[in-house]
matplotlib code that plots the C-alpha trace (Angstrom):
import matplotlib.pyplot as plt

x = [6.9, 9.1, 9.4, 12.1, 13.1, 16.8, 17.6, 17.3, 15.5, 12.6, 10.7, 13.7, 13.5, 11.6, 13.4, 12.2, 14.0, 14.4, 12.6, 16.1, 16.8, 20.5, 19.8, 17.6, 16.7, 15.4, 11.5, 11.7, 10.4, 7.5, 7.0, 9.4, 8.3, 6.4, 3.9, 3.6, 3.1, 0.5, -1.5, -2.2, -1.7, -4.0, -1.9, 1.5, 1.1, 1.6, 4.6, 6.3, 5.2, 6.5, 9.9, 10.0, 9.6, 12.2, 14.5, 14.5, 15.0, 18.0, 16.7, 17.0, 20.2, 20.6, 20.4, 22.6, 23.4, 21.2, 22.3, 19.5, 21.3, 21.5, 17.5, 16.5, 13.6, 11.9, 14.3, 17.7, 21.1, 19.3, 19.0, 22.1, 23.2, 21.6, 17.9, 15.2, 12.1, 9.8, 7.0, 9.0, 5.6, 2.7, -0.7, -2.2, -6.2, -6.2, -10.1, -10.8, -11.8, -8.4, -6.5, -8.2, -7.6, -4.0, -2.7, -4.3, -3.4, 0.3, 0.8, 0.5, -1.6, -3.0]
y = [0.7, 4.0, 5.0, 7.3, 8.5, 7.9, 10.6, 9.1, 10.4, 12.7, 11.4, 9.6, 5.8, 4.1, 2.6, 1.3, 2.0, -0.1, 0.5, 2.0, 3.9, 2.1, -0.1, 0.4, -1.6, -0.7, -1.2, -0.6, -3.7, -3.4, 0.4, 2.7, 5.5, 6.7, 8.3, 5.0, 3.1, 5.7, 5.4, 1.4, 1.6, -1.6, -3.4, -2.3, -2.3, -5.9, -6.4, -3.4, -4.3, -7.7, -6.0, -4.0, -6.8, -9.1, -5.6, -5.5, -9.1, -8.9, -11.2, -8.6, -9.2, -5.8, -3.7, -0.8, 1.4, 4.4, 7.9, 10.0, 13.1, 12.7, 12.8, 15.8, 18.2, 21.1, 23.4, 25.1, 22.8, 19.4, 19.1, 17.6, 14.0, 10.8, 11.3, 13.1, 14.8, 11.6, 13.3, 15.6, 15.9, 15.7, 15.7, 19.3, 20.8, 24.5, 25.8, 27.8, 31.1, 30.6, 30.4, 33.3, 35.7, 34.5, 37.6, 39.5, 37.5, 37.6, 41.5, 41.2, 43.0, 42.1]
z = [18.5, 17.1, 13.8, 12.1, 8.7, 7.1, 4.8, 1.2, -1.8, -1.4, 1.6, 3.4, 4.3, 7.3, 10.0, 12.8, 16.2, 19.2, 22.6, 24.2, 21.1, 20.9, 17.4, 14.3, 11.1, 7.7, 7.2, 3.5, 2.6, 4.8, 3.4, 2.0, 4.0, 6.9, 4.7, 2.7, 6.1, 7.0, 4.1, 4.3, 8.4, 8.5, 6.3, 7.3, 11.5, 11.6, 10.0, 11.8, 15.3, 14.3, 12.9, 16.5, 18.5, 16.3, 16.8, 20.4, 21.2, 19.0, 16.1, 13.3, 10.1, 9.2, 12.3, 13.0, 15.6, 16.2, 17.0, 18.6, 18.2, 14.3, 14.0, 12.5, 14.3, 13.5, 15.2, 14.1, 14.8, 15.0, 11.0, 10.5, 10.2, 8.4, 9.9, 7.7, 9.3, 9.9, 7.9, 5.5, 3.1, 4.6, 2.7, 4.2, 3.7, 3.6, 3.4, 0.9, 2.6, 5.1, 1.7, 0.8, 3.5, 4.1, 2.5, 5.2, 7.9, 7.0, 6.5, 2.8, 0.9, -2.5]

ax = plt.figure().add_subplot(projection="3d")
ax.plot(x, y, z, "-o")
ax.set_aspect("equal")
plt.show()
């Protein structure tokens, strides 16, 4: 299954992309964002897989042409177009010793 995010609002809009990367369809009725899908993956995966299979079989209303060159990537020059980074704001965790030592690691002084 291939998932991507269209630029929309703060976290993008989840889409499912066909196996051959030629078509895509919105998945926002299943999960509005990739983060929302991951947060409840056990419940969301079956519907996303079904949508992916329908898209590949040509049975999806609302499918549109997918242009891979429009995908955002974490490198300069590839962040334009309609696509957004798939996980624009992911949860992160940093151990306290690392956070306290960050100024030293980054060359900053207190």
